[in-house]
PDB file of N, CA, C and O in Angstrom:
ATOM      1  N   MET A   1      63.803-106.018 -34.286  1.00  0.00           N
ATOM      2  CA  MET A   1      64.816-106.128 -33.257  1.00  0.00           C
ATOM      3  C   MET A   1      66.001-106.887 -33.849  1.00  0.00           C
ATOM      4  O   MET A   1      65.837-107.935 -34.474  1.00  0.00           O
ATOM      5  N   LYS A   2      67.183-106.343 -33.643  1.00  0.00           N
ATOM      6  CA  LYS A   2      68.403-106.934 -34.172  1.00  0.00           C
ATOM      7  C   LYS A   2      69.355-107.205 -33.010  1.00  0.00           C
ATOM      8  O   LYS A   2      69.500-106.369 -32.119  1.00  0.00           O
ATOM      9  N   ILE A   3      70.006-108.373 -33.015  1.00  0.00           N
ATOM     10  CA  ILE A   3      70.963-108.746 -31.983  1.00  0.00           C
ATOM     11  C   ILE A   3      72.350-108.769 -32.625  1.00  0.00           C
ATOM     12  O   ILE A   3      72.550-109.418 -33.652  1.00  0.00           O
ATOM     13  N   VAL A   4      73.306-108.063 -32.024  1.00  0.00           N
ATOM     14  CA  VAL A   4      74.657-107.966 -32.584  1.00  0.00           C
ATOM     15  C   VAL A   4      75.703-108.181 -31.497  1.00  0.00           C
ATOM     16  O   VAL A   4      75.406-108.116 -30.304  1.00  0.00           O
ATOM     17  N   ASP A   5      76.939-108.438 -31.936  1.00  0.00           N
ATOM     18  CA  ASP A   5      78.063-108.519 -31.000  1.00  0.00           C
ATOM     19  C   ASP A   5      78.331-107.130 -30.433  1.00  0.00           C
ATOM     20  O   ASP A   5      78.049-106.119 -31.076  1.00  0.00           O
ATOM     21  N   ILE A   6      78.873-107.095 -29.232  1.00  0.00           N
ATOM     22  CA  ILE A   6      79.219-105.822 -28.605  1.00  0.00           C
ATOM     23  C   ILE A   6      80.648-105.489 -28.996  1.00  0.00           C
ATOM     24  O   ILE A   6      81.595-106.116 -28.521  1.00  0.00           O
ATOM     25  N   THR A   7      80.796-104.505 -29.860  1.00  0.00           N
ATOM     26  CA  THR A   7      82.119-104.073 -30.315  1.00  0.00           C
ATOM     27  C   THR A   7      82.289-102.592 -30.007  1.00  0.00           C
ATOM     28  O   THR A   7      81.324-101.885 -29.714  1.00  0.00           O
ATOM     29  N   LYS A   8      83.520-102.144 -30.078  1.00  0.00           N
ATOM     30  CA  LYS A   8      83.789-100.729 -29.844  1.00  0.00           C
ATOM     31  C   LYS A   8      83.032 -99.877 -30.869  1.00  0.00           C
ATOM     32  O   LYS A   8      82.473 -98.838 -30.518  1.00  0.00           O
ATOM     33  N   ASP A   9      83.013-100.311 -32.126  1.00  0.00           N
ATOM     34  CA  ASP A   9      82.305 -99.561 -33.170  1.00  0.00           C
ATOM     35  C   ASP A   9      80.806 -99.472 -32.892  1.00  0.00           C
ATOM     36  O   ASP A   9      80.187 -98.430 -33.107  1.00  0.00           O
ATOM     37  N   THR A  10      80.230-100.576 -32.412  1.00  0.00           N
ATOM     38  CA  THR A  10      78.799-100.576 -32.087  1.00  0.00           C
ATOM     39  C   THR A  10      78.502 -99.594 -30.959  1.00  0.00           C
ATOM     40  O   THR A  10      77.513 -98.863 -31.007  1.00  0.00           O
ATOM     41  N   LEU A  11      79.366 -99.581 -29.945  1.00  0.00           N
ATOM     42  CA  LEU A  11      79.177 -98.671 -28.814  1.00  0.00           C
ATOM     43  C   LEU A  11      79.336 -97.213 -29.237  1.00  0.00           C
ATOM     44  O   LEU A  11      78.567 -96.350 -28.812  1.00  0.00           O
ATOM     45  N   ILE A  12      80.328 -96.946 -30.069  1.00  0.00           N
ATOM     46  CA  ILE A  12      80.552 -95.574 -30.555  1.00  0.00           C
ATOM     47  C   ILE A  12      79.353 -95.121 -31.379  1.00  0.00           C
ATOM     48  O   ILE A  12      78.911 -93.977 -31.268  1.00  0.00           O
ATOM     49  N   SER A  13      78.835 -96.016 -32.198  1.00  0.00           N
ATOM     50  CA  SER A  13      77.649 -95.704 -33.013  1.00  0.00           C
ATOM     51  C   SER A  13      76.451 -95.356 -32.127  1.00  0.00           C
ATOM     52  O   SER A  13      75.737 -94.387 -32.388  1.00  0.00           O
ATOM     53  N   ALA A  14      76.241 -96.153 -31.082  1.00  0.00           N
ATOM     54  CA  ALA A  14      75.131 -95.895 -30.165  1.00  0.00           C
ATOM     55  C   ALA A  14      75.309 -94.551 -29.469  1.00  0.00           C
ATOM     56  O   ALA A  14      74.343 -93.811 -29.280  1.00  0.00           O
ATOM     57  N   GLN A  15      76.551 -94.236 -29.086  1.00  0.00           N
ATOM     58  CA  GLN A  15      76.826 -92.970 -28.421  1.00  0.00           C
ATOM     59  C   GLN A  15      76.535 -91.797 -29.357  1.00  0.00           C
ATOM     60  O   GLN A  15      76.015 -90.769 -28.923  1.00  0.00           O
ATOM     61  N   LYS A  16      76.863 -91.945 -30.612  1.00  0.00           N
ATOM     62  CA  LYS A  16      76.600 -90.887 -31.591  1.00  0.00           C
ATOM     63  C   LYS A  16      75.102 -90.656 -31.776  1.00  0.00           C
ATOM     64  O   LYS A  16      74.679 -89.567 -32.163  1.00  0.00           O
ATOM     65  N   GLU A  17      74.294 -91.697 -31.496  1.00  0.00           N
ATOM     66  CA  GLU A  17      72.840 -91.582 -31.597  1.00  0.00           C
ATOM     67  C   GLU A  17      72.220 -91.008 -30.321  1.00  0.00           C
ATOM     68  O   GLU A  17      70.999 -90.883 -30.221  1.00  0.00           O
ATOM     69  N   GLY A  18      73.070 -90.657 -29.344  1.00  0.00           N
ATOM     70  CA  GLY A  18      72.576 -90.022 -28.128  1.00  0.00           C
ATOM     71  C   GLY A  18      72.395 -90.940 -26.940  1.00  0.00           C
ATOM     72  O   GLY A  18      71.967 -90.491 -25.877  1.00  0.00           O
ATOM     73  N   PHE A  19      72.713 -92.227 -27.094  1.00  0.00           N
ATOM     74  CA  PHE A  19      72.595 -93.152 -25.974  1.00  0.00           C
ATOM     75  C   PHE A  19      73.756 -92.935 -25.018  1.00  0.00           C
ATOM     76  O   PHE A  19      74.856 -92.584 -25.445  1.00  0.00           O
ATOM     77  N   THR A  20      73.517 -93.142 -23.719  1.00  0.00           N
ATOM     78  CA  THR A  20      74.549 -92.853 -22.726  1.00  0.00           C
ATOM     79  C   THR A  20      74.933 -94.045 -21.856  1.00  0.00           C
ATOM     80  O   THR A  20      75.983 -94.021 -21.215  1.00  0.00           O
ATOM     81  N   VAL A  21      74.092 -95.099 -21.820  1.00  0.00           N
ATOM     82  CA  VAL A  21      74.389 -96.252 -20.960  1.00  0.00           C
ATOM     83  C   VAL A  21      74.135 -97.570 -21.685  1.00  0.00           C
ATOM     84  O   VAL A  21      73.367 -97.650 -22.644  1.00  0.00           O
ATOM     85  N   LEU A  22      74.812 -98.592 -21.187  1.00  0.00           N
ATOM     86  CA  LEU A  22      74.668 -99.972 -21.627  1.00  0.00           C
ATOM     87  C   LEU A  22      74.137-100.734 -20.423  1.00  0.00           C
ATOM     88  O   LEU A  22      74.751-100.705 -19.357  1.00  0.00           O
ATOM     89  N   ILE A  23      72.999-101.420 -20.578  1.00  0.00           N
ATOM     90  CA  ILE A  23      72.307-102.062 -19.449  1.00  0.00           C
ATOM     91  C   ILE A  23      71.954-103.498 -19.816  1.00  0.00           C
ATOM     92  O   ILE A  23      71.567-103.773 -20.952  1.00  0.00           O
ATOM     93  N   THR A  24      72.085-104.425 -18.848  1.00  0.00           N
ATOM     94  CA  THR A  24      71.601-105.782 -19.098  1.00  0.00           C
ATOM     95  C   THR A  24      70.084-105.776 -18.976  1.00  0.00           C
ATOM     96  O   THR A  24      69.514-105.106 -18.115  1.00  0.00           O
ATOM     97  N   LYS A  25      69.443-106.538 -19.858  1.00  0.00           N
ATOM     98  CA  LYS A  25      67.983-106.636 -19.809  1.00  0.00           C
ATOM     99  C   LYS A  25      67.567-107.347 -18.528  1.00  0.00           C
ATOM    100  O   LYS A  25      68.299-108.195 -18.018  1.00  0.00           O
ATOM    101  N   PHE A  26      66.391-107.001 -18.010  1.00  0.00           N
ATOM    102  CA  PHE A  26      65.848-107.636 -16.812  1.00  0.00           C
ATOM    103  C   PHE A  26      65.683-109.130 -17.070  1.00  0.00           C
ATOM    104  O   PHE A  26      65.185-109.525 -18.124  1.00  0.00           O
ATOM    105  N   ASN A  27      66.097-109.961 -16.118  1.00  0.00           N
ATOM    106  CA  ASN A  27      66.023-111.421 -16.189  1.00  0.00           C
ATOM    107  C   ASN A  27      66.863-112.015 -17.311  1.00  0.00           C
ATOM    108  O   ASN A  27      66.565-113.104 -17.801  1.00  0.00           O
ATOM    109  N   SER A  28      67.907-111.307 -17.718  1.00  0.00           N
ATOM    110  CA  SER A  28      68.809-111.807 -18.743  1.00  0.00           C
ATOM    111  C   SER A  28      69.717-112.881 -18.149  1.00  0.00           C
ATOM    112  O   SER A  28      70.067-112.814 -16.971  1.00  0.00           O
ATOM    113  N   ASP A  29      70.094-113.854 -18.945  1.00  0.00           N
ATOM    114  CA  ASP A  29      71.002-114.925 -18.523  1.00  0.00           C
ATOM    115  C   ASP A  29      72.339-114.304 -18.109  1.00  0.00           C
ATOM    116  O   ASP A  29      73.001-113.684 -18.941  1.00  0.00           O
ATOM    117  N   PRO A  30      72.753-114.455 -16.852  1.00  0.00           N
ATOM    118  CA  PRO A  30      73.996-113.814 -16.406  1.00  0.00           C
ATOM    119  C   PRO A  30      75.250-114.344 -17.110  1.00  0.00           C
ATOM    120  O   PRO A  30      76.267-113.651 -17.149  1.00  0.00           O
ATOM    121  N   LEU A  31      75.196-115.558 -17.665  1.00  0.00           N
ATOM    122  CA  LEU A  31      76.347-116.115 -18.358  1.00  0.00           C
ATOM    123  C   LEU A  31      76.385-115.739 -19.832  1.00  0.00           C
ATOM    124  O   LEU A  31      77.427-115.865 -20.476  1.00  0.00           O
ATOM    125  N   ASN A  32      75.270-115.283 -20.368  1.00  0.00           N
ATOM    126  CA  ASN A  32      75.188-114.833 -21.754  1.00  0.00           C
ATOM    127  C   ASN A  32      74.132-113.739 -21.837  1.00  0.00           C
ATOM    128  O   ASN A  32      73.083-113.930 -22.451  1.00  0.00           O
ATOM    129  N   PRO A  33      74.409-112.598 -21.221  1.00  0.00           N
ATOM    130  CA  PRO A  33      73.381-111.554 -21.100  1.00  0.00           C
ATOM    131  C   PRO A  33      73.047-110.866 -22.424  1.00  0.00           C
ATOM    132  O   PRO A  33      73.848-110.823 -23.357  1.00  0.00           O
ATOM    133  N   THR A  34      71.848-110.341 -22.458  1.00  0.00           N
ATOM    134  CA  THR A  34      71.436-109.467 -23.546  1.00  0.00           C
ATOM    135  C   THR A  34      71.496-108.052 -23.005  1.00  0.00           C
ATOM    136  O   THR A  34      70.947-107.757 -21.944  1.00  0.00           O
ATOM    137  N   TRP A  35      72.162-107.188 -23.737  1.00  0.00           N
ATOM    138  CA  TRP A  35      72.353-105.798 -23.338  1.00  0.00           C
ATOM    139  C   TRP A  35      71.497-104.893 -24.206  1.00  0.00           C
ATOM    140  O   TRP A  35      71.190-105.221 -25.351  1.00  0.00           O
ATOM    141  N   ILE A  36      71.120-103.764 -23.656  1.00  0.00           N
ATOM    142  CA  ILE A  36      70.423-102.730 -24.414  1.00  0.00           C
ATOM    143  C   ILE A  36      71.114-101.398 -24.133  1.00  0.00           C
ATOM    144  O   ILE A  36      71.817-101.251 -23.134  1.00  0.00           O
ATOM    145  N   VAL A  37      70.907-100.443 -25.016  1.00  0.00           N
ATOM    146  CA  VAL A  37      71.405 -99.096 -24.752  1.00  0.00           C
ATOM    147  C   VAL A  37      70.222 -98.221 -24.383  1.00  0.00           C
ATOM    148  O   VAL A  37      69.095 -98.467 -24.813  1.00  0.00           O
ATOM    149  N   ASP A  38      70.486 -97.200 -23.586  1.00  0.00           N
ATOM    150  CA  ASP A  38      69.416 -96.315 -23.132  1.00  0.00           C
ATOM    151  C   ASP A  38      69.984 -94.907 -22.985  1.00  0.00           C
ATOM    152  O   ASP A  38      71.196 -94.693 -22.992  1.00  0.00           O
ATOM    153  N   LYS A  39      69.079 -93.974 -22.856  1.00  0.00           N
ATOM    154  CA  LYS A  39      69.471 -92.575 -22.667  1.00  0.00           C
ATOM    155  C   LYS A  39      69.157 -92.172 -21.228  1.00  0.00           C
ATOM    156  O   LYS A  39      67.996 -92.063 -20.834  1.00  0.00           O
ATOM    157  N   VAL A  40      70.218 -91.956 -20.458  1.00  0.00           N
ATOM    158  CA  VAL A  40      70.102 -91.528 -19.066  1.00  0.00           C
ATOM    159  C   VAL A  40      70.950 -90.274 -18.938  1.00  0.00           C
ATOM    160  O   VAL A  40      72.075 -90.227 -19.436  1.00  0.00           O
ATOM    161  N   GLU A  41      70.414 -89.259 -18.273  1.00  0.00           N
ATOM    162  CA  GLU A  41      71.186 -88.032 -18.080  1.00  0.00           C
ATOM    163  C   GLU A  41      72.482 -88.357 -17.355  1.00  0.00           C
ATOM    164  O   GLU A  41      72.492 -89.142 -16.406  1.00  0.00           O
ATOM    165  N   LYS A  42      73.575 -87.752 -17.803  1.00  0.00           N
ATOM    166  CA  LYS A  42      74.898 -88.071 -17.264  1.00  0.00           C
ATOM    167  C   LYS A  42      74.981 -87.952 -15.744  1.00  0.00           C
ATOM    168  O   LYS A  42      75.658 -88.752 -15.099  1.00  0.00           O
ATOM    169  N   ASP A  43      74.300 -86.964 -15.166  1.00  0.00           N
ATOM    170  CA  ASP A  43      74.372 -86.800 -13.714  1.00  0.00           C
ATOM    171  C   ASP A  43      73.505 -87.825 -12.966  1.00  0.00           C
ATOM    172  O   ASP A  43      73.522 -87.855 -11.736  1.00  0.00           O
ATOM    173  N   LYS A  44      72.756 -88.653 -13.681  1.00  0.00           N
ATOM    174  CA  LYS A  44      71.901 -89.661 -13.039  1.00  0.00           C
ATOM    175  C   LYS A  44      72.383 -91.087 -13.299  1.00  0.00           C
ATOM    176  O   LYS A  44      71.735 -92.045 -12.877  1.00  0.00           O
ATOM    177  N   ILE A  45      73.510 -91.236 -13.989  1.00  0.00           N
ATOM    178  CA  ILE A  45      74.003 -92.577 -14.324  1.00  0.00           C
ATOM    179  C   ILE A  45      74.352 -93.368 -13.070  1.00  0.00           C
ATOM    180  O   ILE A  45      73.979 -94.536 -12.965  1.00  0.00           O
ATOM    181  N   GLU A  46      75.056 -92.764 -12.117  1.00  0.00           N
ATOM    182  CA  GLU A  46      75.448 -93.489 -10.899  1.00  0.00           C
ATOM    183  C   GLU A  46      74.219 -93.936 -10.104  1.00  0.00           C
ATOM    184  O   GLU A  46      74.187 -95.061  -9.606  1.00  0.00           O
ATOM    185  N   ALA A  47      73.226 -93.087  -9.980  1.00  0.00           N
ATOM    186  CA  ALA A  47      71.997 -93.465  -9.263  1.00  0.00           C
ATOM    187  C   ALA A  47      71.285 -94.592 -10.011  1.00  0.00           C
ATOM    188  O   ALA A  47      70.723 -95.496  -9.392  1.00  0.00           O
ATOM    189  N   ASN A  48      71.310 -94.535 -11.330  1.00  0.00           N
ATOM    190  CA  ASN A  48      70.689 -95.570 -12.152  1.00  0.00           C
ATOM    191  C   ASN A  48      71.395 -96.909 -11.945  1.00  0.00           C
ATOM    192  O   ASN A  48      70.740 -97.950 -11.886  1.00  0.00           O
ATOM    193  N   LYS A  49      72.738 -96.889 -11.835  1.00  0.00           N
ATOM    194  CA  LYS A  49      73.500 -98.112 -11.581  1.00  0.00           C
ATOM    195  C   LYS A  49      73.052 -98.767 -10.278  1.00  0.00           C
ATOM    196  O   LYS A  49      72.862 -99.982 -10.214  1.00  0.00           O
ATOM    197  N   LYS A  50      72.890 -97.957  -9.253  1.00  0.00           N
ATOM    198  CA  LYS A  50      72.495 -98.487  -7.938  1.00  0.00           C
ATOM    199  C   LYS A  50      71.089 -99.085  -7.997  1.00  0.00           C
ATOM    200  O   LYS A  50      70.856-100.179  -7.482  1.00  0.00           O
ATOM    201  N   THR A  51      70.166 -98.379  -8.615  1.00  0.00           N
ATOM    202  CA  THR A  51      68.793 -98.872  -8.725  1.00  0.00           C
ATOM    203  C   THR A  51      68.752-100.190  -9.495  1.00  0.00           C
ATOM    204  O   THR A  51      68.078-101.132  -9.080  1.00  0.00           O
ATOM    205  N   LEU A  52      69.465-100.255 -10.603  1.00  0.00           N
ATOM    206  CA  LEU A  52      69.466-101.472 -11.419  1.00  0.00           C
ATOM    207  C   LEU A  52      70.142-102.636 -10.709  1.00  0.00           C
ATOM    208  O   LEU A  52      69.733-103.784 -10.886  1.00  0.00           O
ATOM    209  N   SER A  53      71.162-102.364  -9.914  1.00  0.00           N
ATOM    210  CA  SER A  53      71.847-103.448  -9.210  1.00  0.00           C
ATOM    211  C   SER A  53      70.921-104.155  -8.219  1.00  0.00           C
ATOM    212  O   SER A  53      71.127-105.326  -7.901  1.00  0.00           O
ATOM    213  N   GLU A  54      69.910-103.448  -7.737  1.00  0.00           N
ATOM    214  CA  GLU A  54      68.949-104.065  -6.823  1.00  0.00           C
ATOM    215  C   GLU A  54      68.129-105.154  -7.513  1.00  0.00           C
ATOM    216  O   GLU A  54      67.610-106.053  -6.850  1.00  0.00           O
ATOM    217  N   SER A  55      68.010-105.079  -8.833  1.00  0.00           N
ATOM    218  CA  SER A  55      67.302-106.128  -9.581  1.00  0.00           C
ATOM    219  C   SER A  55      68.300-106.989 -10.371  1.00  0.00           C
ATOM    220  O   SER A  55      67.941-107.627 -11.361  1.00  0.00           O
ATOM    221  N   TYR A  56      69.555-106.994  -9.911  1.00  0.00           N
ATOM    222  CA  TYR A  56      70.634-107.800 -10.498  1.00  0.00           C
ATOM    223  C   TYR A  56      70.909-107.457 -11.962  1.00  0.00           C
ATOM    224  O   TYR A  56      71.278-108.327 -12.752  1.00  0.00           O
ATOM    225  N   GLN A  57      70.729-106.202 -12.313  1.00  0.00           N
ATOM    226  CA  GLN A  57      71.070-105.729 -13.643  1.00  0.00           C
ATOM    227  C   GLN A  57      72.351-104.916 -13.569  1.00  0.00           C
ATOM    228  O   GLN A  57      72.645-104.295 -12.548  1.00  0.00           O
ATOM    229  N   LEU A  58      73.105-104.925 -14.649  1.00  0.00           N
ATOM    230  CA  LEU A  58      74.337-104.141 -14.725  1.00  0.00           C
ATOM    231  C   LEU A  58      74.121-102.920 -15.596  1.00  0.00           C
ATOM    232  O   LEU A  58      73.322-102.945 -16.532  1.00  0.00           O
ATOM    233  N   CYS A  59      74.834-101.857 -15.285  1.00  0.00           N
ATOM    234  CA  CYS A  59      74.732-100.617 -16.041  1.00  0.00           C
ATOM    235  C   CYS A  59      76.122 -99.997 -16.140  1.00  0.00           C
ATOM    236  O   CYS A  59      76.814 -99.828 -15.137  1.00  0.00           O
ATOM    237  N   TYR A  60      76.514 -99.665 -17.353  1.00  0.00           N
ATOM    238  CA  TYR A  60      77.784 -98.996 -17.597  1.00  0.00           C
ATOM    239  C   TYR A  60      77.541 -97.765 -18.449  1.00  0.00           C
ATOM    240  O   TYR A  60      76.697 -97.782 -19.345  1.00  0.00           O
ATOM    241  N   SER A  61      78.274 -96.703 -18.174  1.00  0.00           N
ATOM    242  CA  SER A  61      78.199 -95.549 -19.066  1.00  0.00           C
ATOM    243  C   SER A  61      78.867 -95.962 -20.376  1.00  0.00           C
ATOM    244  O   SER A  61      79.836 -96.722 -20.372  1.00  0.00           O
ATOM    245  N   LEU A  62      78.353 -95.465 -21.482  1.00  0.00           N
ATOM    246  CA  LEU A  62      78.963 -95.803 -22.768  1.00  0.00           C
ATOM    247  C   LEU A  62      80.398 -95.284 -22.839  1.00  0.00           C
ATOM    248  O   LEU A  62      81.257 -95.928 -23.441  1.00  0.00           O
ATOM    249  N   ASN A  63      80.666 -94.126 -22.232  1.00  0.00           N
ATOM    250  CA  ASN A  63      82.040 -93.613 -22.208  1.00  0.00           C
ATOM    251  C   ASN A  63      82.981 -94.636 -21.578  1.00  0.00           C
ATOM    252  O   ASN A  63      84.038 -94.943 -22.129  1.00  0.00           O
ATOM    253  N   GLU A  64      82.584 -95.163 -20.416  1.00  0.00           N
ATOM    254  CA  GLU A  64      83.392 -96.154 -19.701  1.00  0.00           C
ATOM    255  C   GLU A  64      83.536 -97.429 -20.532  1.00  0.00           C
ATOM    256  O   GLU A  64      84.627 -97.991 -20.629  1.00  0.00           O
ATOM    257  N   ALA A  65      82.447 -97.877 -21.121  1.00  0.00           N
ATOM    258  CA  ALA A  65      82.465 -99.107 -21.921  1.00  0.00           C
ATOM    259  C   ALA A  65      83.401 -98.972 -23.122  1.00  0.00           C
ATOM    260  O   ALA A  65      84.158 -99.894 -23.427  1.00  0.00           O
ATOM    261  N   ILE A  66      83.352 -97.843 -23.792  1.00  0.00           N
ATOM    262  CA  ILE A  66      84.206 -97.609 -24.962  1.00  0.00           C
ATOM    263  C   ILE A  66      85.679 -97.595 -24.565  1.00  0.00           C
ATOM    264  O   ILE A  66      86.525 -98.140 -25.275  1.00  0.00           O
ATOM    265  N   LEU A  67      85.982 -96.971 -23.430  1.00  0.00           N
ATOM    266  CA  LEU A  67      87.374 -96.878 -22.981  1.00  0.00           C
ATOM    267  C   LEU A  67      87.950 -98.218 -22.525  1.00  0.00           C
ATOM    268  O   LEU A  67      89.160 -98.430 -22.609  1.00  0.00           O
ATOM    269  N   THR A  68      87.096 -99.126 -22.044  1.00  0.00           N
ATOM    270  CA  THR A  68      87.599-100.362 -21.446  1.00  0.00           C
ATOM    271  C   THR A  68      87.352-101.625 -22.271  1.00  0.00           C
ATOM    272  O   THR A  68      87.859-102.691 -21.920  1.00  0.00           O
ATOM    273  N   ILE A  69      86.589-101.530 -23.355  1.00  0.00           N
ATOM    274  CA  ILE A  69      86.205-102.745 -24.084  1.00  0.00           C
ATOM    275  C   ILE A  69      87.399-103.504 -24.659  1.00  0.00           C
ATOM    276  O   ILE A  69      87.342-104.729 -24.766  1.00  0.00           O
ATOM    277  N   ASP A  70      88.466-102.821 -25.028  1.00  0.00           N
ATOM    278  CA  ASP A  70      89.633-103.525 -25.566  1.00  0.00           C
ATOM    279  C   ASP A  70      90.298-104.421 -24.522  1.00  0.00           C
ATOM    280  O   ASP A  70      90.803-105.492 -24.857  1.00  0.00           O
ATOM    281  N   ASN A  71      90.299-103.989 -23.265  1.00  0.00           N
ATOM    282  CA  ASN A  71      90.919-104.772 -22.191  1.00  0.00           C
ATOM    283  C   ASN A  71      89.936-105.695 -21.478  1.00  0.00           C
ATOM    284  O   ASN A  71      90.322-106.752 -20.979  1.00  0.00           O
ATOM    285  N   ARG A  72      88.666-105.295 -21.432  1.00  0.00           N
ATOM    286  CA  ARG A  72      87.639-106.092 -20.756  1.00  0.00           C
ATOM    287  C   ARG A  72      86.401-106.181 -21.654  1.00  0.00           C
ATOM    288  O   ARG A  72      85.447-105.426 -21.471  1.00  0.00           O
ATOM    289  N   PRO A  73      86.415-107.114 -22.635  1.00  0.00           N
ATOM    290  CA  PRO A  73      85.263-107.222 -23.536  1.00  0.00           C
ATOM    291  C   PRO A  73      84.000-107.656 -22.786  1.00  0.00           C
ATOM    292  O   PRO A  73      84.079-108.313 -21.748  1.00  0.00           O
ATOM    293  N   PHE A  74      82.860-107.288 -23.314  1.00  0.00           N
ATOM    294  CA  PHE A  74      81.577-107.657 -22.727  1.00  0.00           C
ATOM    295  C   PHE A  74      81.155-109.017 -23.250  1.00  0.00           C
ATOM    296  O   PHE A  74      81.324-109.312 -24.434  1.00  0.00           O
ATOM    297  N   ILE A  75      80.600-109.855 -22.362  1.00  0.00           N
ATOM    298  CA  ILE A  75      80.020-111.112 -22.818  1.00  0.00           C
ATOM    299  C   ILE A  75      78.560-110.845 -23.173  1.00  0.00           C
ATOM    300  O   ILE A  75      77.954-109.895 -22.677  1.00  0.00           O
ATOM    301  N   GLY A  76      78.013-111.678 -24.021  1.00  0.00           N
ATOM    302  CA  GLY A  76      76.616-111.514 -24.403  1.00  0.00           C
ATOM    303  C   GLY A  76      76.485-110.755 -25.709  1.00  0.00           C
ATOM    304  O   GLY A  76      77.458-110.557 -26.437  1.00  0.00           O
ATOM    305  N   LYS A  77      75.275-110.341 -25.983  1.00  0.00           N
ATOM    306  CA  LYS A  77      74.940-109.645 -27.234  1.00  0.00           C
ATOM    307  C   LYS A  77      74.206-108.353 -26.922  1.00  0.00           C
ATOM    308  O   LYS A  77      73.663-108.168 -25.833  1.00  0.00           O
ATOM    309  N   LEU A  78      74.205-107.462 -27.911  1.00  0.00           N
ATOM    310  CA  LEU A  78      73.520-106.179 -27.789  1.00  0.00           C
ATOM    311  C   LEU A  78      72.253-106.215 -28.629  1.00  0.00           C
ATOM    312  O   LEU A  78      72.296-106.528 -29.819  1.00  0.00           O
ATOM    313  N   GLN A  79      71.134-105.897 -28.008  1.00  0.00           N
ATOM    314  CA  GLN A  79      69.856-105.826 -28.725  1.00  0.00           C
ATOM    315  C   GLN A  79      69.663-104.410 -29.208  1.00  0.00           C
ATOM    316  O   GLN A  79      69.599-103.473 -28.412  1.00  0.00           O
ATOM    317  N   LEU A  80      69.571-104.257 -30.512  1.00  0.00           N
ATOM    318  CA  LEU A  80      69.343-102.948 -31.102  1.00  0.00           C
ATOM    319  C   LEU A  80      67.851-102.794 -31.383  1.00  0.00           C
ATOM    320  O   LEU A  80      67.388-103.092 -32.484  1.00  0.00           O
ATOM    321  N   SER A  81      67.115-102.337 -30.405  1.00  0.00           N
ATOM    322  CA  SER A  81      65.659-102.212 -30.563  1.00  0.00           C
ATOM    323  C   SER A  81      65.296-101.017 -31.418  1.00  0.00           C
ATOM    324  O   SER A  81      64.167-100.912 -31.897  1.00  0.00           O
ATOM    325  N   HIS A  82      66.260-100.103 -31.616  1.00  0.00           N
ATOM    326  CA  HIS A  82      65.984 -98.915 -32.407  1.00  0.00           C
ATOM    327  C   HIS A  82      66.277 -99.155 -33.882  1.00  0.00           C
ATOM    328  O   HIS A  82      66.172 -98.217 -34.674  1.00  0.00           O
ATOM    329  N   SER A  83      66.645-100.385 -34.290  1.00  0.00           N
ATOM    330  CA  SER A  83      66.916-100.692 -35.705  1.00  0.00           C
ATOM    331  C   SER A  83      65.683-101.215 -36.384  1.00  0.00           C
ATOM    332  O   SER A  83      65.718-101.526 -37.575  1.00  0.00           O
TER     333      SER A  83
END
């Protein structure tokens, strides 16, 4: 398991590997969260966001994250469990 900063390049790399969402880990520190990437079908991302919000987790599509990271950087680190 590798922990890295969340950068645009890291997100683009994850997207190229087929990942579609960025999610905070369950029970992650809200002030310094640990994020993971996952593969969720594009038409199910919004439903996944709602389900995760019930357990106080955040979920962003990688497309959205890549487009907005320059203006709204993510706090915390990204866990690369696939490394």
